[in-house]
LODRENMAR-698774 format. One record per residue (C-alpha): residue in one letter; x, y, z. Coordinates in steps of 0.2 Angstrom, whole numbers, always signed. Layout:
N
<r vomar="a" c1="X" c2="Y" c3="Z"/>
...
This chain:
118
<r vomar="x" c1="+0" c2="+0" c3="+0"/>
<r vomar="x" c1="+7" c2="+17" c3="-5"/>
<r vomar="x" c1="+9" c2="+31" c3="+8"/>
<r vomar="x" c1="-5" c2="+44" c3="+8"/>
<r vomar="x" c1="-2" c2="+63" c3="+8"/>
<r vomar="x" c1="-9" c2="+73" c3="+22"/>
<r vomar="x" c1="-24" c2="+79" c3="+11"/>
<r vomar="x" c1="-27" c2="+61" c3="+6"/>
<r vomar="x" c1="-27" c2="+55" c3="+24"/>
<r vomar="x" c1="-39" c2="+69" c3="+28"/>
<r vomar="x" c1="-52" c2="+63" c3="+15"/>
<r vomar="x" c1="-49" c2="+45" c3="+21"/>
<r vomar="x" c1="-53" c2="+50" c3="+39"/>
<r vomar="x" c1="-69" c2="+57" c3="+34"/>
<r vomar="x" c1="-73" c2="+42" c3="+22"/>
<r vomar="x" c1="-69" c2="+30" c3="+36"/>
<r vomar="x" c1="-81" c2="+39" c3="+48"/>
<r vomar="x" c1="-95" c2="+40" c3="+35"/>
<r vomar="x" c1="-92" c2="+22" c3="+28"/>
<r vomar="x" c1="-100" c2="+27" c3="+11"/>
<r vomar="x" c1="-101" c2="+45" c3="+4"/>
<r vomar="x" c1="-103" c2="+56" c3="-11"/>
<r vomar="x" c1="-90" c2="+69" c3="-14"/>
<r vomar="x" c1="-103" c2="+83" c3="-8"/>
<r vomar="x" c1="-105" c2="+73" c3="+8"/>
<r vomar="x" c1="-86" c2="+72" c3="+11"/>
<r vomar="x" c1="-84" c2="+91" c3="+7"/>
<r vomar="x" c1="-98" c2="+95" c3="+20"/>
<r vomar="x" c1="-88" c2="+86" c3="+34"/>
<r vomar="x" c1="-73" c2="+97" c3="+32"/>
<r vomar="x" c1="-71" c2="+111" c3="+44"/>
<r vomar="x" c1="-70" c2="+129" c3="+37"/>
<r vomar="x" c1="-62" c2="+134" c3="+26"/>
<r vomar="x" c1="-69" c2="+119" c3="+16"/>
<r vomar="x" c1="-59" c2="+113" c3="+1"/>
<r vomar="x" c1="-67" c2="+115" c3="-16"/>
<r vomar="x" c1="-78" c2="+101" c3="-23"/>
<r vomar="x" c1="-66" c2="+98" c3="-37"/>
<r vomar="x" c1="-51" c2="+97" c3="-26"/>
<r vomar="x" c1="-60" c2="+83" c3="-15"/>
<r vomar="x" c1="-65" c2="+75" c3="-31"/>
<r vomar="x" c1="-47" c2="+74" c3="-38"/>
<r vomar="x" c1="-41" c2="+67" c3="-21"/>
<r vomar="x" c1="-54" c2="+54" c3="-22"/>
<r vomar="x" c1="-49" c2="+49" c3="-40"/>
<r vomar="x" c1="-30" c2="+48" c3="-34"/>
<r vomar="x" c1="-36" c2="+37" c3="-19"/>
<r vomar="x" c1="-45" c2="+26" c3="-32"/>
<r vomar="x" c1="-29" c2="+24" c3="-42"/>
<r vomar="x" c1="-20" c2="+20" c3="-26"/>
<r vomar="x" c1="-33" c2="+6" c3="-23"/>
<r vomar="x" c1="-38" c2="+12" c3="-6"/>
<r vomar="x" c1="-55" c2="+19" c3="-12"/>
<r vomar="x" c1="-69" c2="+11" c3="-22"/>
<r vomar="x" c1="-85" c2="+17" c3="-29"/>
<r vomar="x" c1="-103" c2="+12" c3="-34"/>
<r vomar="x" c1="-110" c2="+21" c3="-49"/>
<r vomar="x" c1="-127" c2="+29" c3="-48"/>
<r vomar="x" c1="-130" c2="+36" c3="-66"/>
<r vomar="x" c1="-117" c2="+49" c3="-68"/>
<r vomar="x" c1="-112" c2="+51" c3="-50"/>
<r vomar="x" c1="-102" c2="+39" c3="-38"/>
<r vomar="x" c1="-103" c2="+34" c3="-20"/>
<r vomar="x" c1="-86" c2="+31" c3="-13"/>
<r vomar="x" c1="-81" c2="+18" c3="+1"/>
<r vomar="x" c1="-64" c2="+14" c3="+8"/>
<r vomar="x" c1="-56" c2="-2" c3="+2"/>
<r vomar="x" c1="-44" c2="-3" c3="+17"/>
<r vomar="x" c1="-48" c2="-1" c3="+36"/>
<r vomar="x" c1="-42" c2="+13" c3="+47"/>
<r vomar="x" c1="-34" c2="-1" c3="+57"/>
<r vomar="x" c1="-24" c2="-8" c3="+42"/>
<r vomar="x" c1="-18" c2="+9" c3="+37"/>
<r vomar="x" c1="-13" c2="+14" c3="+55"/>
<r vomar="x" c1="-4" c2="-3" c3="+56"/>
<r vomar="x" c1="+6" c2="+1" c3="+40"/>
<r vomar="x" c1="+9" c2="+19" c3="+46"/>
<r vomar="x" c1="+16" c2="+13" c3="+63"/>
<r vomar="x" c1="+27" c2="+0" c3="+55"/>
<r vomar="x" c1="+34" c2="+13" c3="+43"/>
<r vomar="x" c1="+37" c2="+25" c3="+57"/>
<r vomar="x" c1="+46" c2="+12" c3="+68"/>
<r vomar="x" c1="+56" c2="+6" c3="+53"/>
<r vomar="x" c1="+62" c2="+23" c3="+46"/>
<r vomar="x" c1="+64" c2="+33" c3="+62"/>
<r vomar="x" c1="+67" c2="+21" c3="+76"/>
<r vomar="x" c1="+78" c2="+8" c3="+68"/>
<r vomar="x" c1="+64" c2="-5" c3="+68"/>
<r vomar="x" c1="+63" c2="-5" c3="+87"/>
<r vomar="x" c1="+46" c2="-2" c3="+96"/>
<r vomar="x" c1="+56" c2="+0" c3="+112"/>
<r vomar="x" c1="+65" c2="+15" c3="+104"/>
<r vomar="x" c1="+48" c2="+22" c3="+99"/>
<r vomar="x" c1="+41" c2="+20" c3="+116"/>
<r vomar="x" c1="+57" c2="+27" c3="+124"/>
<r vomar="x" c1="+55" c2="+42" c3="+113"/>
<r vomar="x" c1="+37" c2="+46" c3="+118"/>
<r vomar="x" c1="+42" c2="+44" c3="+136"/>
<r vomar="x" c1="+56" c2="+57" c3="+135"/>
<r vomar="x" c1="+47" c2="+69" c3="+123"/>
<r vomar="x" c1="+30" c2="+68" c3="+129"/>
<r vomar="x" c1="+34" c2="+67" c3="+147"/>
<r vomar="x" c1="+23" c2="+51" c3="+150"/>
<r vomar="x" c1="+20" c2="+48" c3="+168"/>
<r vomar="x" c1="+24" c2="+31" c3="+177"/>
<r vomar="x" c1="+5" c2="+30" c3="+179"/>
<r vomar="x" c1="+2" c2="+32" c3="+160"/>
<r vomar="x" c1="+16" c2="+20" c3="+156"/>
<r vomar="x" c1="+8" c2="+7" c3="+168"/>
<r vomar="x" c1="-9" c2="+10" c3="+159"/>
<r vomar="x" c1="-1" c2="+7" c3="+142"/>
<r vomar="x" c1="+7" c2="-9" c3="+149"/>
<r vomar="x" c1="-10" c2="-15" c3="+155"/>
<r vomar="x" c1="-18" c2="-12" c3="+138"/>
<r vomar="x" c1="-4" c2="-22" c3="+130"/>
<r vomar="x" c1="-6" c2="-36" c3="+142"/>
<r vomar="x" c1="-25" c2="-37" c3="+138"/>
<r vomar="x" c1="-22" c2="-38" c3="+119"/>
């Protein structure tokens, strides 16, 4: 799966929330200032070429839906982050967040408990 641009990720976030949508419905979910209809339409077509969005035809209009789940994309993005910035080490990633985000011992313990539940 190809990496998505920030604009593509914004459209995907909305599409994941809506599950199925026409371009005008996607545009309506953006905060102000909303992007132009043609801009969102172009991004959707790019996402189709990247095979992360599909569509159903209704005459001359299309209703779009995600072909990948938010979880699958998050997993791929996290793996990319770990591989490219933390030497493939999830331990290095966690250490970075503990240092940079001042994660407390309590928060770290909660993270460990969530991991154990998985």
